N, C-alpha and C positions, 0 to 999 in steps of 0.2 A: 710059717708061710714060706712057700717056695719063692725062689728068685723070680720065676716067671710070673707068678701071681702078683708079686710086689711091683714088677714093671708094669703089668696091666693096670694095677690100681693107680700108679703114678700117672700113666697115660690118661686114664679116665679123669683124674683130678685136673690134669693140665687142660684137657678138652673142656671141662666144666668152667675152668677159669677163663679160657678164651671166649666161651659162649657168654659168660657173665660180663666180661669186658666189652664184648660186642653189643650186648643188650644195654649196658651202661652208656656206651658211646651213642647208640641209636636214640636212647632217651634224652641224652644231652643235646643231640642235634635237633630232636623234635621240640624240646623245650626252647632252644635258641630260635628255631624257626617260628614258633608261636610268639616268642618275645619280639622278634623282628617284625612279624606281621602286625602285632598289636601297635608297635611303635610307628609302623608305616600307616596304619589306619588312623592313629591319633594325629599324625602329621597332616595327612590329607583332610582329615576332619577340621583341623585348625585352619588349613588353607582355604577350604570351602567356606568356613565361617567368615574369614577375612574377606573373601570374594563377595559373599552375600552382604556383608556390612558395607563394602565399597559400592556395590550396585544399589543397595537401599539408600545410601547417602546421595548417590548420583540422581536417583529417581526423586528423592525429596527436594534436591536442589533444582531439578528441572521443573517440578511442580510449583515450587516457590517462585521461580523466575516467570513461569507462565501466569501464575496468579498476579504477580506484580505487573507483568505486561498487560494483562487483561484489565487491571485496575487503572493503569495509565491510559489505555485505550478508552475505558469508560469515562475517565475524567476529560479526555480530549473530546469525546462525543458529547458530553454534557456541556462543555464550553461552546461547542459549535451550535448545539441546540439553543443555548441561551442567546448567542449572537443572532441566530435566525429569528427567535422570538422577539428580541429587542428591535430588530429591523422591521419586522411586521408590525409591531406595536407603534413604532415611529411613523411608518407609512399610514397606518390606520388613524393615528392622532392627527397627522397632517391633512388627511382626507376629511376628517371631521371638522377641522378648522376651516378648510376651504368651503365645506358645505354650509357651515354656520355663516361665513362671510357672504356667500351667495344668497342665502335665505334673507339676510338683512337687506341686501341690495334689492331683492325681489319685493320685500315689504315696502321699501321706499317708492319703487316704481309702480306698485299697485295703486297708490293714491292718485296717479296721473293718467291711468288708462283703465280700460274695462278689466274686471277681475279675471274672467276666464281667459282673455287674451294674454294678460300678464302672466298667469300661471303657466300657460303653454310656452311663452318666451323664457320664463325662468327655468323650466325643465330643460329646454334646449341649451340654455347658457350653462347650467350646471353640468350637463353631459359633456360639453366642449371643454370647460375648464378642468373638470376632473380628468379627462382623457389626456389633455395637453400637459398636465402636471404629473401624470402617472409615469414613473420611470419605465414601466413595461412597454409603453408605446413610443419611447424616445430612441433615436438612433445615436449610438455612442461612438464618438470619434476619438480614437486613441492617438491621433496625431502621428500617424506613420510617416516616416521620412524616406525620400528617394533622392539619391545622389548619383551623378553621372561622371565617369572618367573616360579615358581613352580606351579602356579595355571592356567596360560594361557598366552595369547599373547596380547600385547597392540599395536594398530596401531594409529599413530598420522598423520592425513592427512590434507592438506590445502584445506578447503572448505569454500569459502566466505559465509557470512550470507545470501546474496540474492540467493544463489544456494542450501541452505540446504534442501529445499523441493524436489529437483530433484536428490537426491543422494540415492543410494541403496547399502547395504552391504549384500552379500549372501555368504553362505558356500557351496563349491563344492569340493568333493574329498580331504579333509584336506587342503584346501586353501581358502583364503578369496578373494572375487571379489568385488571391489569397482567400481561402474559404475554410470554414470550420464549424463546429457545433459544440454546444455546451448543454449539459443537463444536470438537474439537481432535484433530489427527492428526499424529504425529511418529514418527521412527525414529532411534535412536542405535545406531551400529555401530562396533566396534573390531576388533582382530585376533582376539579370542577369542569374542565373542558379539554378538548383535544383539537390540535391544529395540525393540518397536513398540507404540504405543498409539493407540487410536481411541475417543475419548470423545464422547458426545452427551448433552446435558442440557437439560431444559425446566424452566421455573419459572412459577408462577402465584400471584399475590397478589390478594386481593379486599379492597376497602375499602367498607364499608357506610355509607350516609348516612341521617340522620334527616329530611332534607328532600329534596324532588324536585330533581333536577339536570337540566341541559340537555345535549343531545348536540352542540350547536354552541357555538362561541366558546371552545373549549378551547385553552389556550396551553401551551407548554413552553419551559423555559430550562435551559441546562446550566451547572453550576458544578463544574468539576473532574470527579470521578467520580460526581457526583450530578445527577439530573434532577428539576426542579421542574415539576409540572403544576398548572394552575389550572382547576378545573371550576366554571363559574358555576351558581348556583341558578336554577331555572326561574322562580321568583317575581321575582327581580331583573331578569331579561330582560323579563318582562311589564311590570314597572314602568317600565323604560326605554322600552319601546315606547309605553306610554300617555302618558308625559311628552313 
């Protein structure tokens, strides 16, 4: 073999070695990239699983809290229904007792007068007694208090917390008018009967003042089931403005 041919052969072997080394490096890089990609996929897969588990746990907790809240509300509703049913039962029992007492009185009076006339009188008496003893027809006095000082008038009125948004205080002709409304609707039902109630009530209180009062600067404060209003005197406001 000539020297030239030998050099050409060495060059070809050198080129093949380079190409083989390049192919090996390319394969190594490809294998490393696949390995890195797989590890990255596995990492994000685990992170997604953790996120899904966290979200699922949160959803379960929220559902559980909602179920507990619903159960508490159901128990509260049941207690309110029981109280309403007991009140209605007591009123019904009291009305029956009044009716029985009235009938006994009517029976004694029937021996002293004509039967038809006595029956008419008994019916009228029963109607009057039942209406006078029925709380629905009675005016409830919550004993509101009015106090006066040099600056104005203070009114302390019984207003339960659940009625605070349905109360208005207005000033008309040097008097305060406290008005409001109440409504209640409920149904109690068991296997044998169903009782429904739908009540609506308004109330109106007037407080007269012996001195002119202002329509501005009125304040209110709550103390339990009582609301305290302060109505300034008109003369005290004028004095403050002049000073």
